[in-house]
N, C-alpha and C positions, 0 to 999 in steps of 0.2 A: 667299247661293247657294253650294251646294256645288260644289267643284272635282272635276273628273274626275282620277283618278290618271294620271300620265304613264307611258305604255307605250312600247315600243320602236316599235310601229306608229305612235303619234302623234308621236313625235319625227322619224321619217322622212317624215311627210306634208309635202307642199309647202304652204306658206302660201296660195299661189294656190288649190290644191285646196280647202283648208279654207274659204277665203273663198267660192268659188263654191258650196259646199254650203250655207254660211250664207245667202247670198243667195238660193239656190234654195229653201231653206226659207221665206224670207219671201215670195218669189214664189208659191210653192205655196199659202201660207196666204191669198192675196189681199191681201196688204199694198200700200197705195197706192204708185204709182210714186215719188212724192216721198220717201217713207220709205226705199224701197229704194235710191234715188239717195244719200240721206244716209248710209246704212249703207256703200255702196260708197266714198263719199268718206272717211268715218271709217276704213275699213280702209286706203285708200291713204295716208291722213295718218299713221297708226300705222306703217305700213311705212317711210315717208319719215323718221320720227322714230327709228325703232329700227335700221334696216339702213343699210348703205353705199348710196350713190347707184346704182351699178350693179345692185346686188342688188334694191333697192326697184323700179328701172325694169324689171327682168326680171319680177319678180312682177306689177307692175302691167300690163305688156304681156300676159303670160299670162292674167291675170284678164280683161282687156279683150277678148282673142281668144275665150275661152270664152264671155263674155256675148254677144258678137256671133254666134257660131256658134248659141248657144241661141235667140237672137232670130230667127235666119234659120229654125231648125227649127221654132219655134213658129208662124211665119207660114205654114208649109206646110200 
């Protein structure tokens, strides 16, 4: 799998924003809920393993809030 070149814009992107976009693509493709859930759990696990506790908690909280807002919007 080819890697995308790292640009200034990608360096400044929040991990939570990247994650919500990744999960959003899965959801839009009609991926089963269980698979999307596993993807979200994998993202959170990587964050806990690679970032300090406060940073990981902040990213996970942001991701959760975005997912909740998206779910509420989808129900309208």
